[in-house]
Gaussian input, Z-matrix of N, CA and C with variables (Angstrom, degrees):
# hf/3-21g

backbone

0 1
 N
 C     1     B1
 C     2     B2     1     A1
 N     3     B3     2     A2     1     D1
 C     4     B4     3     A3     2     D2
 C     5     B5     4     A4     3     D3
 N     6     B6     5     A5     4     D4
 C     7     B7     6     A6     5     D5
 C     8     B8     7     A7     6     D6
 N     9     B9     8     A8     7     D7
 C    10    B10     9     A9     8     D8
 C    11    B11    10    A10     9     D9
 N    12    B12    11    A11    10    D10
 C    13    B13    12    A12    11    D11
 C    14    B14    13    A13    12    D12
 N    15    B15    14    A14    13    D13
 C    16    B16    15    A15    14    D14
 C    17    B17    16    A16    15    D15
 N    18    B18    17    A17    16    D16
 C    19    B19    18    A18    17    D17
 C    20    B20    19    A19    18    D18
 N    21    B21    20    A20    19    D19
 C    22    B22    21    A21    20    D20
 C    23    B23    22    A22    21    D21
 N    24    B24    23    A23    22    D22
 C    25    B25    24    A24    23    D23
 C    26    B26    25    A25    24    D24
 N    27    B27    26    A26    25    D25
 C    28    B28    27    A27    26    D26
 C    29    B29    28    A28    27    D27
 N    30    B30    29    A29    28    D28
 C    31    B31    30    A30    29    D29
 C    32    B32    31    A31    30    D30
 N    33    B33    32    A32    31    D31
 C    34    B34    33    A33    32    D32
 C    35    B35    34    A34    33    D33
 N    36    B36    35    A35    34    D34
 C    37    B37    36    A36    35    D35
 C    38    B38    37    A37    36    D36
 N    39    B39    38    A38    37    D37
 C    40    B40    39    A39    38    D38
 C    41    B41    40    A40    39    D39
 N    42    B42    41    A41    40    D40
 C    43    B43    42    A42    41    D41
 C    44    B44    43    A43    42    D42
 N    45    B45    44    A44    43    D43
 C    46    B46    45    A45    44    D44
 C    47    B47    46    A46    45    D45
 N    48    B48    47    A47    46    D46
 C    49    B49    48    A48    47    D47
 C    50    B50    49    A49    48    D48
 N    51    B51    50    A50    49    D49
 C    52    B52    51    A51    50    D50
 C    53    B53    52    A52    51    D51
 N    54    B54    53    A53    52    D52
 C    55    B55    54    A54    53    D53
 C    56    B56    55    A55    54    D54
 N    57    B57    56    A56    55    D55
 C    58    B58    57    A57    56    D56
 C    59    B59    58    A58    57    D57
 N    60    B60    59    A59    58    D58
 C    61    B61    60    A60    59    D59
 C    62    B62    61    A61    60    D60
 N    63    B63    62    A62    61    D61
 C    64    B64    63    A63    62    D62
 C    65    B65    64    A64    63    D63
 N    66    B66    65    A65    64    D64
 C    67    B67    66    A66    65    D65
 C    68    B68    67    A67    66    D66
 N    69    B69    68    A68    67    D67
 C    70    B70    69    A69    68    D68
 C    71    B71    70    A70    69    D69
 N    72    B72    71    A71    70    D70
 C    73    B73    72    A72    71    D71
 C    74    B74    73    A73    72    D72
 N    75    B75    74    A74    73    D73
 C    76    B76    75    A75    74    D74
 C    77    B77    76    A76    75    D75
 N    78    B78    77    A77    76    D76
 C    79    B79    78    A78    77    D77
 C    80    B80    79    A79    78    D78
 N    81    B81    80    A80    79    D79
 C    82    B82    81    A81    80    D80
 C    83    B83    82    A82    81    D81
 N    84    B84    83    A83    82    D82
 C    85    B85    84    A84    83    D83
 C    86    B86    85    A85    84    D84
 N    87    B87    86    A86    85    D85
 C    88    B88    87    A87    86    D86
 C    89    B89    88    A88    87    D87
 N    90    B90    89    A89    88    D88
 C    91    B91    90    A90    89    D89
 C    92    B92    91    A91    90    D90
 N    93    B93    92    A92    91    D91
 C    94    B94    93    A93    92    D92
 C    95    B95    94    A94    93    D93
 N    96    B96    95    A95    94    D94
 C    97    B97    96    A96    95    D95
 C    98    B98    97    A97    96    D96
 N    99    B99    98    A98    97    D97
 C   100   B100    99    A99    98    D98
 C   101   B101   100   A100    99    D99
 N   102   B102   101   A101   100   D100
 C   103   B103   102   A102   101   D101
 C   104   B104   103   A103   102   D102
 N   105   B105   104   A104   103   D103
 C   106   B106   105   A105   104   D104
 C   107   B107   106   A106   105   D105
 N   108   B108   107   A107   106   D106
 C   109   B109   108   A108   107   D107
 C   110   B110   109   A109   108   D108
 N   111   B111   110   A110   109   D109
 C   112   B112   111   A111   110   D110
 C   113   B113   112   A112   111   D111
 N   114   B114   113   A113   112   D112
 C   115   B115   114   A114   113   D113
 C   116   B116   115   A115   114   D114
 N   117   B117   116   A116   115   D115
 C   118   B118   117   A117   116   D116
 C   119   B119   118   A118   117   D117
 N   120   B120   119   A119   118   D118
 C   121   B121   120   A120   119   D119
 C   122   B122   121   A121   120   D120
 N   123   B123   122   A122   121   D121
 C   124   B124   123   A123   122   D122
 C   125   B125   124   A124   123   D123
 N   126   B126   125   A125   124   D124
 C   127   B127   126   A126   125   D125
 C   128   B128   127   A127   126   D126
 N   129   B129   128   A128   127   D127
 C   130   B130   129   A129   128   D128
 C   131   B131   130   A130   129   D129
 N   132   B132   131   A131   130   D130
 C   133   B133   132   A132   131   D131
 C   134   B134   133   A133   132   D132
 N   135   B135   134   A134   133   D133
 C   136   B136   135   A135   134   D134
 C   137   B137   136   A136   135   D135
 N   138   B138   137   A137   136   D136
 C   139   B139   138   A138   137   D137
 C   140   B140   139   A139   138   D138
 N   141   B141   140   A140   139   D139
 C   142   B142   141   A141   140   D140
 C   143   B143   142   A142   141   D141
 N   144   B144   143   A143   142   D142
 C   145   B145   144   A144   143   D143
 C   146   B146   145   A145   144   D144
 N   147   B147   146   A146   145   D145
 C   148   B148   147   A147   146   D146
 C   149   B149   148   A148   147   D147
 N   150   B150   149   A149   148   D148
 C   151   B151   150   A150   149   D149
 C   152   B152   151   A151   150   D150
 N   153   B153   152   A152   151   D151
 C   154   B154   153   A153   152   D152
 C   155   B155   154   A154   153   D153
 N   156   B156   155   A155   154   D154
 C   157   B157   156   A156   155   D155
 C   158   B158   157   A157   156   D156
 N   159   B159   158   A158   157   D157
 C   160   B160   159   A159   158   D158
 C   161   B161   160   A160   159   D159
 N   162   B162   161   A161   160   D160
 C   163   B163   162   A162   161   D161
 C   164   B164   163   A163   162   D162
 N   165   B165   164   A164   163   D163
 C   166   B166   165   A165   164   D164
 C   167   B167   166   A166   165   D165
 N   168   B168   167   A167   166   D166
 C   169   B169   168   A168   167   D167
 C   170   B170   169   A169   168   D168
 N   171   B171   170   A170   169   D169
 C   172   B172   171   A171   170   D170
 C   173   B173   172   A172   171   D171
 N   174   B174   173   A173   172   D172
 C   175   B175   174   A174   173   D173
 C   176   B176   175   A175   174   D174
 N   177   B177   176   A176   175   D175
 C   178   B178   177   A177   176   D176
 C   179   B179   178   A178   177   D177
 N   180   B180   179   A179   178   D178
 C   181   B181   180   A180   179   D179
 C   182   B182   181   A181   180   D180
 N   183   B183   182   A182   181   D181
 C   184   B184   183   A183   182   D182
 C   185   B185   184   A184   183   D183
 N   186   B186   185   A185   184   D184
 C   187   B187   186   A186   185   D185
 C   188   B188   187   A187   186   D186
 N   189   B189   188   A188   187   D187
 C   190   B190   189   A189   188   D188
 C   191   B191   190   A190   189   D189
 N   192   B192   191   A191   190   D190
 C   193   B193   192   A192   191   D191
 C   194   B194   193   A193   192   D192
 N   195   B195   194   A194   193   D193
 C   196   B196   195   A195   194   D194
 C   197   B197   196   A196   195   D195
 N   198   B198   197   A197   196   D196
 C   199   B199   198   A198   197   D197
 C   200   B200   199   A199   198   D198
 N   201   B201   200   A200   199   D199
 C   202   B202   201   A201   200   D200
 C   203   B203   202   A202   201   D201
 N   204   B204   203   A203   202   D202
 C   205   B205   204   A204   203   D203
 C   206   B206   205   A205   204   D204
 N   207   B207   206   A206   205   D205
 C   208   B208   207   A207   206   D206
 C   209   B209   208   A208   207   D207
 N   210   B210   209   A209   208   D208
 C   211   B211   210   A210   209   D209
 C   212   B212   211   A211   210   D210
 N   213   B213   212   A212   211   D211
 C   214   B214   213   A213   212   D212
 C   215   B215   214   A214   213   D213
 N   216   B216   215   A215   214   D214
 C   217   B217   216   A216   215   D215
 C   218   B218   217   A217   216   D216
 N   219   B219   218   A218   217   D217
 C   220   B220   219   A219   218   D218
 C   221   B221   220   A220   219   D219
 N   222   B222   221   A221   220   D220
 C   223   B223   222   A222   221   D221
 C   224   B224   223   A223   222   D222
 N   225   B225   224   A224   223   D223
 C   226   B226   225   A225   224   D224
 C   227   B227   226   A226   225   D225
 N   228   B228   227   A227   226   D226
 C   229   B229   228   A228   227   D227
 C   230   B230   229   A229   228   D228
 N   231   B231   230   A230   229   D229
 C   232   B232   231   A231   230   D230
 C   233   B233   232   A232   231   D231
 N   234   B234   233   A233   232   D232
 C   235   B235   234   A234   233   D233
 C   236   B236   235   A235   234   D234
 N   237   B237   236   A236   235   D235
 C   238   B238   237   A237   236   D236
 C   239   B239   238   A238   237   D237
 N   240   B240   239   A239   238   D238
 C   241   B241   240   A240   239   D239
 C   242   B242   241   A241   240   D240
 N   243   B243   242   A242   241   D241
 C   244   B244   243   A243   242   D242
 C   245   B245   244   A244   243   D243
 N   246   B246   245   A245   244   D244
 C   247   B247   246   A246   245   D245
 C   248   B248   247   A247   246   D246
 N   249   B249   248   A248   247   D247
 C   250   B250   249   A249   248   D248
 C   251   B251   250   A250   249   D249
 N   252   B252   251   A251   250   D250
 C   253   B253   252   A252   251   D251
 C   254   B254   253   A253   252   D252
 N   255   B255   254   A254   253   D253
 C   256   B256   255   A255   254   D254
 C   257   B257   256   A256   255   D255
 N   258   B258   257   A257   256   D256
 C   259   B259   258   A258   257   D257
 C   260   B260   259   A259   258   D258
 N   261   B261   260   A260   259   D259
 C   262   B262   261   A261   260   D260
 C   263   B263   262   A262   261   D261
 N   264   B264   263   A263   262   D262
 C   265   B265   264   A264   263   D263
 C   266   B266   265   A265   264   D264
 N   267   B267   266   A266   265   D265
 C   268   B268   267   A267   266   D266
 C   269   B269   268   A268   267   D267
 N   270   B270   269   A269   268   D268
 C   271   B271   270   A270   269   D269
 C   272   B272   271   A271   270   D270
 N   273   B273   272   A272   271   D271
 C   274   B274   273   A273   272   D272
 C   275   B275   274   A274   273   D273
 N   276   B276   275   A275   274   D274
 C   277   B277   276   A276   275   D275
 C   278   B278   277   A277   276   D276
 N   279   B279   278   A278   277   D277
 C   280   B280   279   A279   278   D278
 C   281   B281   280   A280   279   D279
 N   282   B282   281   A281   280   D280
 C   283   B283   282   A282   281   D281
 C   284   B284   283   A283   282   D282
 N   285   B285   284   A284   283   D283
 C   286   B286   285   A285   284   D284
 C   287   B287   286   A286   285   D285
 N   288   B288   287   A287   286   D286
 C   289   B289   288   A288   287   D287
 C   290   B290   289   A289   288   D288
 N   291   B291   290   A290   289   D289
 C   292   B292   291   A291   290   D290
 C   293   B293   292   A292   291   D291
 N   294   B294   293   A293   292   D292
 C   295   B295   294   A294   293   D293
 C   296   B296   295   A295   294   D294

   B1=1.4440
   B2=1.5179
   B3=1.3104
   B4=1.4534
   B5=1.5196
   B6=1.3415
   B7=1.4622
   B8=1.5192
   B9=1.2922
   B10=1.4536
   B11=1.5121
   B12=1.3092
   B13=1.4614
   B14=1.5243
   B15=1.3417
   B16=1.4709
   B17=1.5295
   B18=1.3207
   B19=1.4565
   B20=1.5234
   B21=1.3191
   B22=1.4663
   B23=1.5175
   B24=1.3284
   B25=1.4558
   B26=1.5216
   B27=1.3579
   B28=1.4552
   B29=1.5384
   B30=1.3103
   B31=1.4698
   B32=1.5332
   B33=1.3391
   B34=1.4590
   B35=1.5218
   B36=1.3335
   B37=1.4658
   B38=1.5276
   B39=1.3458
   B40=1.4599
   B41=1.5189
   B42=1.3379
   B43=1.4614
   B44=1.5221
   B45=1.3293
   B46=1.4628
   B47=1.5261
   B48=1.3246
   B49=1.4662
   B50=1.5278
   B51=1.3340
   B52=1.4540
   B53=1.5259
   B54=1.3431
   B55=1.4581
   B56=1.5147
   B57=1.3258
   B58=1.4587
   B59=1.5229
   B60=1.3079
   B61=1.4535
   B62=1.5142
   B63=1.2797
   B64=1.4620
   B65=1.5316
   B66=1.3285
   B67=1.4669
   B68=1.5239
   B69=1.3123
   B70=1.4591
   B71=1.5132
   B72=1.3227
   B73=1.4578
   B74=1.5115
   B75=1.3211
   B76=1.4604
   B77=1.5225
   B78=1.3191
   B79=1.4612
   B80=1.5243
   B81=1.3239
   B82=1.4612
   B83=1.5207
   B84=1.3091
   B85=1.4558
   B86=1.5115
   B87=1.2371
   B88=1.4580
   B89=1.5164
   B90=1.3102
   B91=1.4558
   B92=1.5181
   B93=1.3254
   B94=1.4603
   B95=1.5262
   B96=1.3279
   B97=1.4554
   B98=1.5286
   B99=1.3352
   B100=1.4720
   B101=1.5298
   B102=1.3258
   B103=1.4663
   B104=1.5251
   B105=1.3212
   B106=1.4543
   B107=1.5266
   B108=1.3087
   B109=1.4705
   B110=1.5288
   B111=1.3201
   B112=1.4666
   B113=1.5317
   B114=1.3136
   B115=1.4611
   B116=1.5243
   B117=1.3176
   B118=1.4624
   B119=1.5278
   B120=1.3294
   B121=1.4688
   B122=1.5222
   B123=1.3118
   B124=1.4558
   B125=1.5257
   B126=1.3349
   B127=1.4643
   B128=1.5198
   B129=1.3163
   B130=1.4646
   B131=1.5232
   B132=1.3185
   B133=1.4614
   B134=1.5151
   B135=1.3199
   B136=1.4637
   B137=1.5174
   B138=1.3154
   B139=1.4643
   B140=1.5236
   B141=1.3072
   B142=1.4574
   B143=1.5238
   B144=1.3239
   B145=1.4547
   B146=1.5241
   B147=1.3224
   B148=1.4589
   B149=1.5152
   B150=1.2964
   B151=1.4668
   B152=1.5197
   B153=1.3055
   B154=1.4609
   B155=1.5221
   B156=1.3363
   B157=1.4596
   B158=1.5270
   B159=1.3087
   B160=1.4636
   B161=1.5164
   B162=1.3030
   B163=1.4497
   B164=1.5190
   B165=1.3155
   B166=1.4667
   B167=1.5170
   B168=1.3454
   B169=1.4545
   B170=1.5172
   B171=1.3289
   B172=1.4563
   B173=1.5255
   B174=1.3219
   B175=1.4626
   B176=1.5286
   B177=1.3193
   B178=1.4701
   B179=1.5323
   B180=1.3463
   B181=1.4629
   B182=1.5289
   B183=1.3301
   B184=1.4675
   B185=1.5305
   B186=1.3178
   B187=1.4601
   B188=1.5248
   B189=1.3223
   B190=1.4654
   B191=1.5247
   B192=1.3347
   B193=1.4699
   B194=1.5230
   B195=1.3223
   B196=1.4647
   B197=1.5312
   B198=1.3304
   B199=1.4696
   B200=1.5244
   B201=1.3331
   B202=1.4722
   B203=1.5301
   B204=1.3340
   B205=1.4641
   B206=1.5274
   B207=1.3247
   B208=1.4601
   B209=1.5270
   B210=1.3379
   B211=1.4701
   B212=1.5222
   B213=1.3447
   B214=1.4657
   B215=1.5226
   B216=1.3419
   B217=1.4647
   B218=1.5342
   B219=1.3475
   B220=1.4597
   B221=1.5252
   B222=1.3430
   B223=1.4681
   B224=1.5289
   B225=1.3347
   B226=1.4651
   B227=1.5247
   B228=1.3450
   B229=1.4621
   B230=1.5274
   B231=1.3289
   B232=1.4636
   B233=1.5244
   B234=1.3172
   B235=1.4670
   B236=1.5245
   B237=1.3319
   B238=1.4720
   B239=1.5276
   B240=1.3339
   B241=1.4654
   B242=1.5255
   B243=1.3323
   B244=1.4628
   B245=1.5244
   B246=1.3289
   B247=1.4622
   B248=1.5270
   B249=1.3211
   B250=1.4690
   B251=1.5224
   B252=1.3365
   B253=1.4718
   B254=1.5259
   B255=1.3175
   B256=1.4678
   B257=1.5283
   B258=1.3186
   B259=1.4630
   B260=1.5290
   B261=1.3386
   B262=1.4692
   B263=1.5246
   B264=1.3360
   B265=1.4631
   B266=1.5193
   B267=1.3469
   B268=1.4520
   B269=1.5108
   B270=1.3248
   B271=1.4616
   B272=1.5199
   B273=1.3256
   B274=1.4605
   B275=1.5236
   B276=1.3321
   B277=1.4699
   B278=1.5129
   B279=1.3321
   B280=1.4506
   B281=1.5196
   B282=1.3173
   B283=1.4607
   B284=1.5250
   B285=1.3056
   B286=1.4580
   B287=1.5349
   B288=1.3593
   B289=1.4528
   B290=1.5078
   B291=1.2676
   B292=1.4523
   B293=1.4999
   B294=1.0486
   B295=1.4446
   B296=1.4687
   A1=108.73
   A2=116.98
   A3=121.99
   A4=110.16
   A5=113.89
   A6=119.13
   A7=108.43
   A8=117.87
   A9=121.93
   A10=109.40
   A11=115.08
   A12=120.98
   A13=109.12
   A14=117.76
   A15=119.07
   A16=111.07
   A17=115.66
   A18=121.36
   A19=110.19
   A20=116.13
   A21=120.84
   A22=107.91
   A23=117.11
   A24=122.50
   A25=110.45
   A26=115.40
   A27=117.88
   A28=107.91
   A29=117.78
   A30=121.60
   A31=111.55
   A32=117.38
   A33=121.13
   A34=110.90
   A35=116.60
   A36=120.90
   A37=111.07
   A38=117.15
   A39=120.25
   A40=110.61
   A41=117.19
   A42=120.63
   A43=110.28
   A44=116.55
   A45=120.24
   A46=109.86
   A47=116.90
   A48=121.40
   A49=110.62
   A50=116.81
   A51=121.14
   A52=112.23
   A53=116.95
   A54=120.99
   A55=113.82
   A56=117.16
   A57=119.70
   A58=109.19
   A59=115.45
   A60=121.30
   A61=109.98
   A62=116.55
   A63=122.41
   A64=111.30
   A65=117.66
   A66=121.60
   A67=112.83
   A68=118.80
   A69=121.39
   A70=110.58
   A71=115.67
   A72=121.16
   A73=110.69
   A74=115.30
   A75=121.66
   A76=107.26
   A77=116.75
   A78=119.51
   A79=109.57
   A80=115.11
   A81=119.44
   A82=110.12
   A83=116.47
   A84=119.61
   A85=110.51
   A86=125.85
   A87=130.19
   A88=116.95
   A89=116.92
   A90=122.22
   A91=113.19
   A92=119.06
   A93=121.06
   A94=113.74
   A95=118.25
   A96=120.61
   A97=114.45
   A98=120.39
   A99=119.31
   A100=113.47
   A101=117.91
   A102=120.37
   A103=111.59
   A104=117.85
   A105=122.58
   A106=112.67
   A107=118.93
   A108=121.40
   A109=111.62
   A110=115.85
   A111=120.46
   A112=110.84
   A113=117.01
   A114=120.69
   A115=111.84
   A116=116.55
   A117=119.89
   A118=110.48
   A119=117.32
   A120=121.07
   A121=110.85
   A122=116.90
   A123=121.24
   A124=111.00
   A125=116.20
   A126=120.67
   A127=110.91
   A128=117.20
   A129=119.84
   A130=111.18
   A131=116.78
   A132=120.59
   A133=111.90
   A134=116.17
   A135=120.36
   A136=111.16
   A137=116.56
   A138=120.00
   A139=111.31
   A140=117.19
   A141=120.91
   A142=112.22
   A143=117.60
   A144=120.40
   A145=113.44
   A146=116.66
   A147=118.56
   A148=109.57
   A149=115.41
   A150=121.50
   A151=108.20
   A152=116.51
   A153=121.71
   A154=108.69
   A155=116.79
   A156=121.15
   A157=109.66
   A158=115.74
   A159=121.89
   A160=107.15
   A161=116.47
   A162=121.37
   A163=109.47
   A164=116.64
   A165=120.79
   A166=108.92
   A167=114.98
   A168=121.84
   A169=109.31
   A170=115.91
   A171=118.82
   A172=107.50
   A173=116.56
   A174=120.86
   A175=111.36
   A176=117.35
   A177=120.03
   A178=111.57
   A179=117.38
   A180=120.34
   A181=110.64
   A182=116.04
   A183=121.29
   A184=110.31
   A185=116.74
   A186=120.27
   A187=111.03
   A188=117.07
   A189=120.55
   A190=111.44
   A191=117.41
   A192=119.83
   A193=110.20
   A194=117.11
   A195=119.48
   A196=110.48
   A197=117.42
   A198=120.27
   A199=111.33
   A200=116.84
   A201=120.50
   A202=110.04
   A203=116.42
   A204=120.33
   A205=110.71
   A206=117.11
   A207=120.40
   A208=109.67
   A209=117.15
   A210=121.12
   A211=111.67
   A212=116.81
   A213=121.69
   A214=112.16
   A215=116.31
   A216=122.21
   A217=112.35
   A218=115.64
   A219=121.30
   A220=108.82
   A221=118.45
   A222=120.24
   A223=110.55
   A224=116.21
   A225=119.04
   A226=111.86
   A227=118.41
   A228=119.74
   A229=110.91
   A230=116.37
   A231=121.06
   A232=110.00
   A233=116.71
   A234=120.53
   A235=110.70
   A236=117.15
   A237=120.17
   A238=110.18
   A239=117.44
   A240=120.74
   A241=110.93
   A242=116.99
   A243=121.13
   A244=110.78
   A245=116.65
   A246=120.33
   A247=111.59
   A248=116.58
   A249=120.44
   A250=109.83
   A251=116.54
   A252=120.34
   A253=111.09
   A254=116.75
   A255=119.70
   A256=110.96
   A257=117.90
   A258=120.98
   A259=111.00
   A260=116.86
   A261=119.12
   A262=112.79
   A263=117.33
   A264=119.75
   A265=112.24
   A266=117.22
   A267=121.09
   A268=114.32
   A269=117.81
   A270=120.77
   A271=113.16
   A272=117.78
   A273=121.11
   A274=108.70
   A275=115.70
   A276=119.86
   A277=109.51
   A278=116.50
   A279=120.69
   A280=110.05
   A281=116.00
   A282=122.39
   A283=110.71
   A284=116.61
   A285=123.27
   A286=110.66
   A287=116.77
   A288=121.22
   A289=113.16
   A290=118.83
   A291=118.19
   A292=117.86
   A293=151.95
   A294=151.08
   A295=107.79
   D1=142.27
   D2=179.64
   D3=-69.22
   D4=150.93
   D5=173.79
   D6=-74.11
   D7=148.72
   D8=-179.98
   D9=165.00
   D10=-159.02
   D11=179.45
   D12=-61.96
   D13=131.83
   D14=179.08
   D15=-64.80
   D16=148.72
   D17=177.99
   D18=-73.89
   D19=148.05
   D20=174.56
   D21=-92.59
   D22=94.21
   D23=-176.16
   D24=-104.29
   D25=143.11
   D26=172.36
   D27=-80.38
   D28=176.64
   D29=-174.41
   D30=-59.36
   D31=-41.40
   D32=-179.87
   D33=-64.96
   D34=-46.52
   D35=179.24
   D36=-64.13
   D37=-37.24
   D38=179.18
   D39=-65.78
   D40=-37.98
   D41=178.09
   D42=-61.88
   D43=-40.90
   D44=177.49
   D45=-65.89
   D46=-46.30
   D47=179.33
   D48=-57.95
   D49=-42.30
   D50=179.77
   D51=-65.99
   D52=-22.06
   D53=179.94
   D54=-76.45
   D55=-12.88
   D56=179.50
   D57=-81.20
   D58=118.22
   D59=177.74
   D60=-108.32
   D61=-175.26
   D62=-178.72
   D63=-60.86
   D64=-32.41
   D65=-176.87
   D66=-99.13
   D67=15.09
   D68=179.57
   D69=116.16
   D70=-161.21
   D71=-175.97
   D72=-80.91
   D73=128.61
   D74=176.53
   D75=-124.11
   D76=121.77
   D77=178.07
   D78=-71.37
   D79=136.81
   D80=-179.87
   D81=-69.22
   D82=164.56
   D83=-179.70
   D84=-73.37
   D85=-62.52
   D86=179.11
   D87=-11.80
   D88=-121.20
   D89=-172.92
   D90=-71.25
   D91=-21.44
   D92=-176.23
   D93=-83.32
   D94=-25.62
   D95=-170.99
   D96=-52.77
   D97=-46.85
   D98=-178.41
   D99=-61.32
   D100=-25.30
   D101=-176.41
   D102=-119.73
   D103=26.36
   D104=-172.84
   D105=-53.76
   D106=-52.60
   D107=-177.94
   D108=-65.18
   D109=-43.34
   D110=-179.91
   D111=-61.15
   D112=-46.64
   D113=-179.38
   D114=-67.46
   D115=-38.78
   D116=178.73
   D117=-63.72
   D118=-43.31
   D119=178.49
   D120=-64.73
   D121=-41.36
   D122=178.04
   D123=-62.58
   D124=-44.10
   D125=-179.57
   D126=-63.10
   D127=-43.47
   D128=178.45
   D129=-63.67
   D130=-40.22
   D131=177.76
   D132=-64.53
   D133=-41.02
   D134=179.39
   D135=-65.45
   D136=-38.24
   D137=179.74
   D138=-64.62
   D139=-32.94
   D140=-178.62
   D141=-75.94
   D142=-11.62
   D143=-175.21
   D144=-97.66
   D145=20.78
   D146=177.32
   D147=-67.39
   D148=149.25
   D149=-178.54
   D150=-125.62
   D151=130.86
   D152=176.48
   D153=-83.43
   D154=135.24
   D155=178.14
   D156=-131.98
   D157=160.17
   D158=170.42
   D159=-103.66
   D160=139.93
   D161=-175.36
   D162=-140.74
   D163=128.97
   D164=176.75
   D165=-97.75
   D166=130.89
   D167=178.83
   D168=-127.66
   D169=153.77
   D170=170.42
   D171=-63.82
   D172=146.13
   D173=-178.76
   D174=-56.18
   D175=-40.78
   D176=-179.53
   D177=-64.40
   D178=-37.78
   D179=177.54
   D180=-68.38
   D181=-40.20
   D182=178.76
   D183=-60.62
   D184=-47.31
   D185=179.58
   D186=-65.12
   D187=-40.06
   D188=179.62
   D189=-64.76
   D190=-40.91
   D191=-179.75
   D192=-68.08
   D193=-34.80
   D194=176.63
   D195=-64.64
   D196=-41.61
   D197=178.24
   D198=-65.01
   D199=-41.18
   D200=177.97
   D201=-62.78
   D202=-40.63
   D203=179.69
   D204=-63.47
   D205=-40.64
   D206=176.35
   D207=-61.59
   D208=-43.81
   D209=177.94
   D210=-59.42
   D211=-36.96
   D212=-178.99
   D213=-87.31
   D214=-6.70
   D215=179.25
   D216=62.55
   D217=40.92
   D218=177.27
   D219=-136.37
   D220=159.33
   D221=175.84
   D222=-63.81
   D223=147.38
   D224=-177.01
   D225=-64.17
   D226=-32.07
   D227=177.87
   D228=-64.41
   D229=-37.45
   D230=178.32
   D231=-65.56
   D232=-40.75
   D233=178.35
   D234=-63.25
   D235=-44.63
   D236=178.93
   D237=-62.14
   D238=-44.80
   D239=179.07
   D240=-61.12
   D241=-39.79
   D242=178.71
   D243=-64.29
   D244=-43.26
   D245=178.70
   D246=-62.20
   D247=-43.26
   D248=178.69
   D249=-62.63
   D250=-45.80
   D251=-179.91
   D252=-60.59
   D253=-46.59
   D254=179.85
   D255=-63.64
   D256=-36.52
   D257=178.84
   D258=-64.53
   D259=-49.90
   D260=-175.65
   D261=-71.25
   D262=-20.25
   D263=177.08
   D264=-96.72
   D265=4.29
   D266=176.76
   D267=75.59
   D268=17.73
   D269=-177.85
   D270=-104.69
   D271=6.97
   D272=-179.64
   D273=-89.31
   D274=114.76
   D275=179.82
   D276=-78.70
   D277=143.28
   D278=179.30
   D279=-67.75
   D280=136.29
   D281=-178.02
   D282=-69.94
   D283=142.10
   D284=175.93
   D285=-89.65
   D286=-0.93
   D287=-174.63
   D288=-70.59
   D289=-16.85
   D290=178.62
   D291=119.69
   D292=-35.58
   D293=-172.26
   D294=-71.28

């Protein structure tokens, strides 16, 4: 990962981030150990089920999301996917910015 502004991760996301070692993803011992193989298989299956979509955005929103992605040091598509995931799982906090 490139150096830059640190990501704002919640506790669950940080646990996943901490699981990435030099040789790839390593599940921590704690709560994951009893179900390590099951969770690893599930994660691999979930990763394979990504779906490509086309999405139309206002130019101003597109430019703003690109700037936010640069600030977070991630690709803009990854940021959009993260926002969608957080929205559908009820974890997206309402912005205080005004809109």
